[in-house]
Backbone as a ProteinNet text record, in pm:
[ID]
protein_1_A
[PRIMARY]
MNLREEKFSIKRIGLLLRRDIPRGYGGILVVIGAIIALLLSFDILNFTLFGEVPRLGHHESTFSTILFIGGFILTASIFKEIHKRESAQSYIMLPASPLEKTVSRILISTVAWAFGTLLWYTAYSYLSAGITELIIGTHHYLLNPFQPDIWWSIAHYFVLQSVFLVGSIYFRKGQLFKTLLSLFVIGVVISIVVSFAVRIIFAPYFSGMFVMDKPEMIGSMFNSLPFHFSERFTLLENFGNVIYWAIIAPLGWIITYFRFREVQIKDAV
[TERTIARY]
-2992.8	-2963	-2923.9	-2981.1	-2940.4	-2889.6	-2823.2	-2748.5	-2833.4	-2968.3	-3060.6	-3083.8	-3055	-3097.8	-2959.1	-2853	-2717.6	-2726.3	-2670.8	-2666.2	-2527.7	-2521.1	-2390.8	-2374.9	-2295.1	-2293	-2132.4	-2109.2	-1974	-1930.7	-2030	-1997.4	-1965.1	-2036.8	-2006.4	-1859.2	-1835.2	-1696.1	-1597.9	-1624.3	-1528	-1490.3	-1616.1	-1605.3	-1525.5	-1553.1	-1479.6	-1316.5	-1305.7	-1158.1	-1097.9	-1163.2	-1109.3	-1085.1	-1189.2	-1174.3	-1043.4	-1057	-936.8	-811.6	-769.9	-640.9	-568.8	-623.8	-537.2	-522.7	-625.1	-639.8	-540	-570	-517.5	-367.5	-345.7	-210.6	-120.4	-138.2	-50.7	100.6	110.2	244	323.6	241.8	288.1	387.8	358.4	449.4	587.9	585.6	710.5	796.8	726.8	784.9	835	767.7	795.9	927.6	932.6	1039.9	1166.4	1149.9	1268	1320.8	1227.5	1266.4	1339.9	1302.6	1359.1	1504.6	1516.4	1645.8	1736.5	1694.6	1763.6	1814	1729.2	1757.3	1854	1850.2	1952.1	2073	2083.8	2203.2	2284.7	2192.5	2254.6	2302.6	2224.9	2289.8	2412.8	2425.6	2539.5	2665.8	2644.4	2729.1	2770.2	2678.2	2725	2802.9	2783.5	2851.7	3000.5	3015.1	3136.4	3214.7	3177.5	3253.9	3275	3173.4	3179.8	3188.7	3180.6	3185.4	3105.2	2977.4	2856.3	2820.2	2814.7	2762.7	2610.2	2550	2386.6	2354.7	2261.7	2229.6	2079.6	2030.9	1877	1821.8	1718.9	1624.2	1629.6	1723.2	1733	1621.4	1572.6	1446	1312.1	1291.9	1182.6	1176.1	1297.5	1303.7	1271.4	1338.3	1310.3	1170.4	1130.4	980.4	878.9	903.2	818.8	823.1	953.2	969.7	898	909.7	836	678	646.2	524	449.9	499.5	450.2	458.4	581.5	602.3	527	538.5	464.8	317.7	253.9	131.1	67.6	137.4	103.8	87.1	189.8	177.9	72.2	41.6	-60.7	-211.7	-222.1	-340.3	-363.8	-259.7	-278.5	-350.5	-321.5	-378.3	-491.3	-535.2	-651	-776.4	-810	-927.9	-904.4	-801.5	-773.8	-863.2	-926.2	-1012.9	-1146.8	-1186.4	-1295.6	-1274.4	-1159	-1113.6	-1104.8	-1087.1	-1080.5	-1207.3	-1245.8	-1381.2	-1389.5	-1263.5	-1260.6	-1292.1	-1261.7	-1278.8	-1391.5	-1444.5	-1523.1	-1656	-1714.3	-1833.4	-1857.7	-1746.5	-1763.8	-1767.6	-1675.5	-1670.8	-1793.5	-1875.9	-1989.9	-2106.5	-2096.9	-2200.5	-2165	-2064.3	-2053.6	-2172.3	-2218.1	-2330	-2293.6	-2260	-2209.1	-2250.3	-2271.8	-2313.3	-2198.4	-2208.1	-2096.1	-2016.4	-2095.4	-2040.6	-1944.2	-2005.1	-1924.4	-1786.6	-1800.5	-1667.4	-1583.8	-1632.5	-1539	-1474.3	-1549.5	-1493.7	-1389.7	-1422.6	-1311.1	-1195.5	-1194.8	-1074.3	-1001.9	-1087.1	-1023.7	-941	-1006.9	-950	-814	-815.6	-691.9	-581	-585.8	-496.7	-471.3	-540.8	-507.5	-470.3	-567.6	-545.7	-451	-491.6	-426.4	-271.1	-250.4	-127.5	-35.9	-87.5	-13.3	14.1	-73	-45.3	32	-0.1	84.7	225.6	244.1	382.8	455.7	374.6	448.8	482	389.8	418.9	531.6	534.7	656.3	795.3	773.4	905.1	961	857	918.8	985.2	907.9	982.9	1113	1128.5	1248.6	1355.4	1323.9	1421.4	1480.6	1397.3	1457.5	1535.7	1501.6	1560.4	1699.5	1713.1	1829.5	1920.2	1870.9	1950.9	2007.4	1935.1	1992.8	2087	2071.6	2163	2291.7	2299.6	2410.2	2488.6	2415.7	2487.8	2557.9	2501.1	2561	2689.8	2662.1	2789	2893.8	2845.3	2931.7	2965.3	2856.8	2889.9	2824.2	2747.6	2681.4	2545.8	2468.6	2334.8	2273.5	2170.3	2090.5	1997.1	1947.8	1851.6	1745.9	1640.8	1514.1	1406.2	1328.6	1222.6	1105.9	1073.1	965.5	835.3	756.1	632.8	540.7	548.7	460.4	494.1	624.2	672.1	586.5	582.5	495	535.9	676.8	705.1	641.1	621.1	575.5	419.1	364.5	213.4	166.2	260.9	241.3	271.9	369.9	395.1	259.4	197.9	77	-32.7	-47.8	-152.9	-127	-12	13.9	-27.5	20.1	-21.2	-171	-245.1	-402	-426.3	-395.5	-440.4	-394.3	-263.7	-216.3	-265.1	-274.4	-325.2	-454.1	-538.3	-679.1	-669.8	-569.6	-549.5	-515.3	-430.2	-393	-517.6	-608.8	-723.8	-830.6	-836.6	-919.8	-856.5	-716	-657.6	-679.6	-674	-691.4	-839.4	-937.4	-1066.8	-1102.9	-1033	-1055.1	-989.2	-866.7	-785.5	-776.4	-820.2	-811.7	-682.6	-586.3	-441.2	-352.5	-225.5	-117.9	-182.1	-236.3	-281.2	-198.6	-80.8	22.9	92.3	119.7	196.2	112.3	-20.8	-118.8	-159.1	-151.4	-181.8	-64.6	31.2	152.5	165.6	145	133	29.3	-106	-210.2	-171	-103.1	-60.5	53.7	133.7	244.2	169.5	78.1	16.1	-85.4	-137.4	-225.8	-132.3	-11	86	146.6	174.1	230.7	119.3	1.4	-113.3	-133.7	-138.3	-150.2	-30.2	93.1	215.6	187.2	149.7	144.4	45.1	-81.6	-200.4	-159.5	-86	-42.8	75.7	174.4	275	219.7	109.6	68.1	-24.5	-102.6	-167.9	-68.5	29.8	127.3	183.4	220	284.8	180.2	43.6	-46.1	-77.5	-98.6	-143.4	-24.3	108.7	196.8	298.9	245	302.3	389.4	338.9	435.9	566.7	577.1	701.6	789.9	751.8	852.9	907.1	1036.7	1095.6	1094.6	1061.1	1057.3	992.8	969.2	896.7	979.5	971.3	1022.3	1178.5	1241.6	1388	1434.2	1517.3	1568.9	1725.1	1791.9	1936.7	2001.5	1934.8	1983.8	1854.3	1874.8	1764.3	1707.1	1790.9	1733.6	1638.3	1634.4	1563.8	1412.6	1385.8	1238.6	1186.6	1276.4	1239.4	1219.7	1300.6	1293.3	1164.5	1136.8	1009.3	893.8	888.8	761.1	746.6	886.8	884.6	834	851.6	819.9	679.3	602.2	461.4	379	274.9	176.2	119.1	78.7	23.8	-98.1	-182.9	-304.5	-256.4	-149.4	-98.5	-51.6	0.1	41.3	-82.6	-168.9	-311.3	-356.9	-347.9	-400.2	-335.1	-193.4	-108.2	-144.5	-176	-216.7	-353.2	-447.7	-572.4	-552.6	-465.4	-446.8	-397	-285.6	-224	-329.9	-400.9	-506.3	-597.1	-648.7	-742.2	-696.4	-549.2	-487.2	-476.2	-451.9	-444.2	-601.6	-690.4	-826.5	-854.6	-832.6	-840.7	-753.5	-639.5	-557.8	-597.4	-621	-646.9	-795.7	-885.6	-1023.6	-1099.9	-1049.8	-1138.1	-1076.5	-944.1	-885.1	-906.7	-880.6	-919.3	-1052.4	-1155.8	-1290	-1355.6	-1290.2	-1347.7	-1295.2	-1167.1	-1122.3	-1215.5	-1215.6	-1318.1	-1460.1	-1511.7	-1646.2	-1661.6	-1548.1	-1525.1	-1502.6	-1429.5	-1404.5	-1535.5	-1606.9	-1733	-1817.1	-1855.5	-1936.5	-1889.6	-1750.9	-1687.3	-1702.4	-1683.4	-1692.6	-1836.3	-1934.5	-2062.5	-2102.1	-2040.4	-2042.4	-1964	-1852.1	-1775.9	-1843.9	-1898.8	-1971.1	-2093.7	-2158.9	-2273.2	-2250.6	-2153	-2127.2	-2032.1	-1923.1	-1809.9	-1802.2	-1863.2	-1841.6	-1968.7	-2080.8	-2188.6	-2205.8
-433.1	-457.4	-318.1	-291.1	-177.2	-223.1	-117.2	-155.7	-214.7	-192.4	-241.2	-395.8	-438.7	-571.9	-669.1	-602.5	-654.1	-756.6	-873.5	-948.5	-945.5	-966.5	-956.9	-1056.7	-1148.4	-1262.9	-1272.5	-1270.5	-1295.9	-1446.4	-1528.1	-1672	-1692.4	-1642.1	-1645.7	-1577	-1470.1	-1407.3	-1508.7	-1570	-1659.3	-1770.6	-1831.6	-1924.7	-1888.2	-1761.9	-1701.8	-1689.2	-1656.9	-1653.2	-1787.7	-1870.9	-2024.8	-2075.7	-2023.7	-2082.7	-2002.8	-1865.2	-1786.6	-1804.1	-1796	-1794.5	-1936.7	-2036.1	-2165.8	-2180.7	-2147	-2164.1	-2076.4	-1931.2	-1848.2	-1795.5	-1820.4	-1761.7	-1849.5	-1982.9	-2085	-2054.4	-2020.3	-1966.4	-1862.9	-1782.1	-1692.7	-1724.8	-1851.5	-1925.4	-1958.8	-1996.5	-2010.1	-1887.9	-1771.8	-1647.4	-1602.4	-1630.2	-1585.9	-1659.6	-1800.1	-1862.1	-1821.5	-1793.6	-1746	-1602.2	-1523.2	-1386.7	-1417.4	-1515.1	-1534.6	-1581.5	-1670.2	-1743.5	-1632.5	-1535.7	-1425.4	-1338.5	-1309.3	-1206.5	-1290.9	-1410.8	-1469.7	-1480.6	-1495.5	-1502.9	-1349.8	-1249.4	-1102.7	-1083.7	-1139.6	-1110.4	-1171.3	-1299.8	-1367.9	-1314	-1265.9	-1210.2	-1080.1	-1001.4	-864.8	-871.2	-977.6	-982.7	-1055.8	-1144.8	-1227.1	-1138.5	-1096.4	-1024.5	-877	-808.4	-671.4	-628.7	-706.1	-668	-589	-578.8	-497.3	-506.9	-404.1	-419.5	-388.7	-461.2	-435.9	-295.5	-260.9	-111.3	-98.8	6.7	31.9	73.2	40.4	58.9	-27.8	-118.5	-229.1	-312.6	-364.1	-436.4	-353.5	-242.3	-153.5	-110.4	-84.8	-35	-152.2	-276.3	-387.1	-431.3	-435.6	-485.4	-385.5	-254.4	-152.7	-175.3	-191.6	-229.9	-360	-457	-592.9	-558.8	-479.5	-462	-380.4	-283	-203.9	-263	-304.8	-366.4	-481.6	-588.9	-713.3	-681.2	-604.5	-574.8	-502.4	-419.9	-356.7	-465.1	-545	-653.9	-746.5	-777.8	-862.4	-808	-675.7	-601.6	-578.6	-561.7	-544.7	-657.4	-784.6	-906.8	-961.4	-887	-945.6	-998.3	-911.3	-935.4	-1023.6	-1071.8	-1128.5	-1230.4	-1301.8	-1406.4	-1359.8	-1229.4	-1174.2	-1119.9	-1099.6	-1049.9	-1177.8	-1288.3	-1395	-1459.6	-1486.4	-1546.6	-1680.1	-1750.7	-1900.1	-1923.2	-1824.8	-1820.5	-1733.1	-1646	-1535.4	-1594.1	-1694.4	-1746.6	-1831.2	-1904.6	-1983.6	-1903.5	-1791.7	-1702.6	-1626.4	-1604.1	-1520.8	-1625.8	-1742.7	-1849.4	-1880.7	-1826.1	-1860.6	-1795.1	-1872.2	-1817.5	-1712.4	-1605.1	-1468	-1346.3	-1253.8	-1125.8	-1053.8	-949.5	-865.3	-795.1	-759.6	-684.8	-787.4	-908.5	-997	-1047.5	-1062.7	-1090.2	-975.7	-849.6	-749	-723.9	-744.4	-741.1	-841.8	-968.7	-1084.5	-1037.7	-1000.3	-950.9	-830	-749.3	-634.5	-681.9	-774.5	-826.4	-900.6	-973.3	-1058.1	-958.4	-846.6	-749.3	-660.2	-640.8	-540.2	-610.1	-660.3	-727.7	-844.4	-946.5	-1082.3	-1045.5	-959.9	-938.9	-874.5	-764.7	-672	-758.1	-826.9	-888.8	-1039.3	-1088.1	-1214.5	-1187.7	-1054.2	-1012.7	-972.7	-922.2	-883.9	-1018.3	-1116.1	-1244.8	-1299.7	-1330.4	-1411.3	-1320.2	-1204.2	-1133.7	-1114.6	-1111.6	-1117	-1252.2	-1352.4	-1483.4	-1488.6	-1429.5	-1430.6	-1358.8	-1244.7	-1175.3	-1254	-1336.4	-1421.4	-1531.2	-1611.8	-1701.9	-1646.5	-1510.3	-1464.7	-1438.8	-1389.8	-1370	-1484.5	-1590.5	-1733.1	-1791.9	-1786.9	-1837.1	-1761.2	-1638.6	-1555.7	-1557.1	-1563.4	-1569.7	-1694.4	-1817.3	-1935.4	-1953.5	-1887.4	-1889.8	-1796.3	-1665.4	-1550.9	-1505.5	-1516.3	-1469.8	-1333.5	-1288.9	-1155.8	-1158.4	-1049.3	-1051.6	-911.5	-899.7	-768.7	-784.3	-675.5	-680	-735.6	-782.2	-846.8	-747.8	-768.9	-680.4	-679.4	-569.7	-555.7	-526.5	-612.5	-592	-476.1	-439.2	-352.4	-211.6	-181.7	-45.4	48.2	171.4	241.9	258.2	255.3	271.3	173.8	44.1	-53.4	-28.5	9.6	37.7	163.4	237.6	365.1	320.5	220.3	162.9	98.9	12.6	-60	31.2	136.4	238.7	303.3	340.3	412.1	300.9	182.4	76.8	67.7	66.1	46.4	161.7	273.9	405.9	392.5	365.4	350.4	244.4	131.8	-12.2	23.3	98.7	123.3	173.6	261.8	306.1	195.9	103.6	-9.3	-106.2	-106.6	-190.4	-146.8	-22.6	45.9	19.5	26.2	-11.3	-163.3	-238.8	-382.9	-430.1	-340.7	-374	-305	-185.9	-118.4	-159.6	-199.9	-252.4	-391.7	-447.5	-589.1	-655.3	-578	-632.6	-523.4	-571.8	-495.4	-398.1	-439	-350.9	-273.6	-332.7	-267	-168.7	-177.4	-84.6	34.9	3	101.6	190.6	127.3	204.1	298.9	258.2	344.7	451.6	426.2	520.3	626.1	575.2	675.1	767.9	707.8	790.7	892.8	848.8	951.7	1071.6	1039.8	1143.6	1239.2	1172.5	1250.1	1343.6	1280.1	1361.3	1473.5	1456.4	1572.3	1685.9	1633.2	1751.2	1817.3	1751	1817.1	1906.2	1871.4	1945.7	2078.9	2064.9	2187.7	2280.6	2236.5	2309.9	2375.6	2313.8	2359.1	2464.6	2446.7	2537.8	2681.5	2668.8	2795.5	2860.2	2792.2	2840.8	2908.7	2852.4	2905.3	3049.2	3033.9	3144.4	3273.7	3226	3348.3	3404	3311.3	3350.3	3431.4	3377	3449.2	3543.3	3590	3674.6	3782	3840.4	3959.7	3926.9	3777.6	3735.8	3663.2	3659.9	3618.6	3732.4	3724.1	3832	3777.7	3661.2	3599.4	3472.4	3393.2	3259.1	3154.4	3144.5	3044.6	3055.3	3181	3179.6	3241	3158.5	3182.5	3143.6	3241.6	3218.5	3115.1	3100.3	2996.7	2918.9	2781.9	2703.5	2752.8	2830.3	2858.2	2988.5	3047.4	3164.2	3107.1	2975.7	2923.3	2933.8	2893.1	2895.6	3038.2	3129.7	3268.7	3335.9	3303.3	3351.5	3315.8	3175.2	3132.2	3188.3	3211.4	3260.1	3418	3465.5	3626.2	3647.9	3530.3	3568.7	3609	3671.6	3736	3623.8	3664	3546.4	3463.3	3551.8	3483.8	3377.7	3392.5	3298.2	3174	3188.5	3067.8	2984.7	3055.8	2983.3	2912.1	2977.5	2898.8	2772	2779.3	2660.7	2556.5	2596.2	2491.5	2427	2512.9	2445.6	2367.4	2413.4	2327.5	2182.2	2201.9	2060.6	1984.3	2027.9	1960.2	1883.4	1978.2	1923.5	1807.6	1833.5	1704.9	1590.3	1605.2	1492.2	1418.6	1501.1	1441.9	1364.7	1425.9	1355.9	1217.8	1227	1106.4	999.8	1027.2	927.7	876.9	980	925.1	906.6	952.4	957.9	881.5	869.6	793.6	637.2	575.7	416	406.1	470.3	416	452.7	553.7	580.2	496	448.5	339.5	211.1	173.1	57	67.1	177.3	204.6	172.7	247.7	258.3	112.5	27.8	-84.9	-179.1	-158.5	-228.6	-219.4	-64.3	-44.5	-91.8	-83.1	-117.4	-276.6	-349.4	-498.1	-529.8	-471	-503.6	-473.7	-359.3	-331.7	-440.9	-469.3	-573.3	-727.4	-749.7	-867.6	-870.7	-762.6	-777.1	-770.3	-651.5	-619.6	-722.4	-757.5	-816.1	-956.9	-1004.3	-1158.3	-1250.5	-1179.5	-1267	-1269.1
-893.1	-748.4	-683.8	-559.5	-492.7	-360.2	-285.9	-166.8	-69.7	-54.5	36.3	17.3	-113.3	-151.1	-123	-114	-92.3	33.5	31.2	134.5	202	333.9	383.6	502	495.8	600.5	645.1	757.1	797.2	779.5	780.9	782.5	614.2	513.8	360.7	343.4	406.9	372.4	421.4	534	589.7	500.5	433.3	340.3	197.8	165.7	61	90	207.6	241	249	294.5	292.3	146.4	66.3	-71.4	-145.5	-143.7	-207.2	-160.8	-31.7	13.9	-23.8	-0.3	-33.2	-182.9	-252.7	-401.1	-487.4	-469.6	-540.7	-505.8	-363.3	-312.3	-243.9	-272.1	-209.2	-261.7	-379.3	-422.6	-351.2	-277.5	-196.8	-87.5	-33.4	45.1	-14.1	-129.1	-188.2	-198.1	-252.9	-250.2	-110.8	-18.1	127.2	160.5	128.6	161	89	-37.6	-117.6	-51	-20.3	43.8	173.9	267.3	372.4	369	252.9	230.8	184.3	99.9	42.3	160.4	235.9	353.7	459.7	478.3	577.3	492	365	295.2	298.8	282.1	305.5	430.4	534.5	669.5	692	654.6	680.1	603.8	454.8	388.6	457.6	502.8	544.2	668.4	760.6	883.9	850.8	753.2	722.8	635.3	519.6	418.2	452.2	493.9	498.6	652.2	739.3	893.8	921.3	884.6	916	1060.1	1128.8	1268.9	1268.5	1388.3	1388.8	1411.8	1336.2	1334.8	1344.6	1401.6	1423.3	1298.7	1276	1145.7	1042.2	1061.1	967	934.1	1022.9	1016	965.8	1023.3	986.7	845.1	781.8	645.1	559	579.2	520.8	515.5	627.7	643.6	564.4	567.3	506.7	350.2	309.1	151.7	110.4	179.3	153.4	164.2	268.8	285	155.8	124.5	22.8	-118.3	-145.7	-287.4	-300	-213.1	-226.6	-217.4	-127.8	-110.2	-257.3	-306.9	-434.3	-541	-542.3	-655.2	-636.4	-501	-485.6	-511.3	-466.3	-490.5	-635.9	-721.9	-849	-925.7	-868.4	-939.3	-861	-762.4	-663.4	-748.5	-840.6	-931.6	-1058.1	-1072.4	-1193.1	-1252.9	-1130.7	-1154.7	-1243.3	-1208.3	-1276.2	-1403.9	-1427.3	-1575.6	-1685	-1645	-1728.6	-1758.9	-1866.2	-1898	-1859.8	-1856.6	-1822.2	-1667	-1593.1	-1439	-1393.6	-1476	-1432	-1415.1	-1511.1	-1498.1	-1350.5	-1324	-1203.4	-1080.4	-1083.1	-981	-965.1	-1068.3	-1049.3	-992.4	-1026.3	-958.2	-814.5	-756.4	-607.6	-533.4	-430.7	-346	-255	-297.8	-238.5	-318.2	-242.1	-298.1	-351.4	-439.7	-479.5	-373	-279.2	-149.4	-84	-53.1	35.5	-52.1	-181	-264.8	-253.8	-273.9	-264.6	-124.2	-20.2	121	140.4	80.2	114.8	21.1	-88	-150.7	-89.5	-37.8	37.6	171.9	241.7	356.4	305.7	217.1	175.6	139.5	57.7	26	122.1	228.3	351.1	469.1	539.6	674.6	664.2	577.3	573.3	530.8	428.5	390.7	477.5	533.3	632.3	761.3	816.4	944.1	900.9	794.8	760.5	739.4	679	656	785	877.3	1001.6	1079.5	1078.3	1144.1	1090.8	959.7	903.1	920.4	905	912.4	1055.9	1162.3	1275.5	1325.8	1256.4	1296.3	1210.9	1092.9	1030.8	1113.1	1182.8	1257.8	1365.7	1433.3	1538.4	1471.6	1359.3	1285	1234.6	1184.8	1146.4	1260.4	1374.3	1492	1549.2	1550.3	1595.4	1506.3	1380.5	1280.8	1275.4	1262	1260.2	1408.1	1512.3	1637	1641.1	1609.9	1604.6	1506.8	1389.6	1290.4	1318.9	1347.3	1342.6	1486.6	1564	1707.2	1719.2	1632.8	1635.8	1555.8	1579.2	1506.1	1504.1	1417.8	1421.9	1542.2	1593.5	1699.8	1653	1726.2	1710	1675	1579.4	1537.8	1649.2	1690.8	1791.8	1720.1	1683.6	1602.1	1655.3	1800.1	1848.9	1850.1	1796.2	1795.5	1690.5	1723.9	1644.1	1495.7	1457.3	1322.1	1240.2	1291.9	1217.4	1194.7	1300.5	1273.8	1177.3	1174	1092.1	948.3	927.7	801.7	748.4	831.5	804.5	779.7	861.5	830.4	710.1	681.2	540.5	409.5	439.7	334.5	313.7	420.8	417.8	311.3	336.6	257.8	109.3	77.5	-45.3	-125.6	-56.4	-114.1	-195.6	-122.9	-180.8	-323.2	-365.7	-499.1	-595.6	-551.5	-641.3	-649.4	-553.9	-563.7	-661.9	-676.4	-777	-927.3	-934.8	-1039.8	-1100.5	-994.2	-1011.6	-1080.8	-1042.2	-1087.6	-1228.2	-1238.8	-1368.8	-1479.5	-1468.2	-1576.1	-1590.9	-1715.2	-1730.8	-1740	-1791.8	-1816.4	-1767	-1728.8	-1682	-1558.5	-1471.7	-1380.1	-1274.3	-1254.3	-1175.1	-1254.9	-1373.7	-1459.5	-1493.3	-1524.6	-1576.2	-1439.8	-1319.4	-1213.6	-1158.4	-1185.9	-1170.4	-1257.8	-1389.3	-1489	-1463.4	-1417.1	-1390.6	-1261.3	-1168.1	-1054.8	-1088.8	-1193	-1243.9	-1308	-1382.4	-1469.2	-1383.8	-1278.5	-1184.7	-1119.8	-1067.2	-987.3	-1055.1	-1182.3	-1258.5	-1280	-1305.2	-1326.3	-1188.5	-1086.9	-944.6	-929.1	-962.8	-938.9	-1025.9	-1132.2	-1219.2	-1162.2	-1132.1	-1074.4	-944.9	-855.4	-737.5	-753	-851.7	-868.7	-920.2	-1017.1	-1059.4	-960.7	-855.8	-769.6	-658.7	-637.2	-530.3	-593	-723.6	-810.9	-812.5	-806.6	-823.5	-682.9	-577.1	-442.2	-386.4	-395.4	-333.8	-430	-518	-631.4	-581.9	-452.8	-421.1	-363.5	-306.8	-250.8	-330.4	-482.6	-565.4	-669	-687.7	-785.4	-925.8	-938	-1079.4	-1051.1	-1162.1	-1179.7	-1111.3	-974.5	-904.8	-913.9	-908	-926.9	-779	-734.1	-589	-579.5	-542.1	-557.2	-465.2	-343.8	-235.7	-195.3	-160.5	-105.8	19.8	107.7	234.2	203.8	94.2	69.9	69.9	48.6	47.4	204.7	293.4	429.7	480.2	455.1	482.5	427.7	296.9	250.9	325.9	370.4	440.7	587.3	633.3	773.2	772.8	656	647.9	616.2	575.4	552.6	650.3	629.1	747.3	808.6	934.7	1017.7	962.8	886.7	831.4	723.2	672.9	564	634.9	749.4	822.6	875	917.9	967.1	833.6	711.6	593.5	559.8	582.6	571.1	672.3	795.6	886.8	867.9	809.8	783	664.3	569.2	439.5	463.1	571.9	607.3	680.4	770.7	850.6	745.1	637.3	539	460.3	421.1	354.1	431.3	574	664.4	663.6	672.3	668.3	546.1	443.7	305.5	307	353.8	336	412.3	557.5	641.8	650.3	617.9	629.2	507.2	386	279.9	164.7	151.9	29.7	48.4	141.5	154.2	151.4	221.8	203.1	70.6	4.1	-116.9	-223.9	-207.7	-299.6	-288.4	-172.4	-141.9	-190.5	-180.4	-236.9	-391.2	-458.1	-594.6	-649.1	-571.8	-617.2	-621.4	-513.3	-492.1	-619	-631.5	-751.5	-890.5	-908.7	-1042.1	-1052.4	-940.9	-948.6	-986.6	-926.3	-973.9	-1120.5	-1168.2	-1323.7	-1396.6	-1353.1	-1438.1	-1435.3	-1317	-1296.3	-1405.8	-1414.1	-1502	-1634.9	-1687.7	-1817.8	-1900.5	-1827.7	-1888.1	-1857.2	-1757.6	-1728.8	-1775.5	-1790	-1797.8	-1965.5
[MASK]
+++++++++++++++++++++++++++++++++++++++++++++++++++++++++++++++++++++++++++++++++++++++++++++++++++++++++++++++++++++++++++++++++++++++++++++++++++++++++++++++++++++++++++++++++++++++++++++++++++++++++++++++++++++++++++++++++++++++++++++++++++++++++++++++++++++++++++++

């Protein structure tokens, strides 16, 4: 099967979403309810026992934590159905193309999770404010779902989530931990390569192998670099932004699609 033979129908994707969300993720509602109860308990205890005053940034940091941790856990198990022989056969027989099945899982783990989390967390912030105001007479500020910090968190989630999506289709078991371990190994390798590259390129500005008496010496070293080095750093930063925002997520989705086709043909049939 090549890309030109792939069928793509919004209607079939909608039917896949109607099948997948109620069947596989009904338990998420229980988890969300437990999280809301836990957060409300913390809010009441913080105000009553510790006398905590409402502070800015409370909701943004908590929302981001839930968005990323919960989203990564969800994404890591998004393809568990295709990795189990007892469920893989029935899933393959669904009247939808591999592209449509991949898109539906991407939508669930990105759009549905991000905006669903934003919706219920906003509702929680209003519920928490009402309950703590009635019981204690004070409350945290209400979450504004349209503020830039929230949308920046969602944008970062869309990028980073694609990495866990690749791990979810490549690893048959322990997808979350194997993906984290792979990221750690890749990060160590990249750090070593970059460190040696910096040491070689900026050799005249080092008196030893990364030996500096004071932390502020690092800033003064970069400020003393010639102008063309500053231009190179700017170009490198822009290049990194292009890779991060424009390449990582689409590349992860494409790899997931082709790996899904491979798994469907080789492992599940």
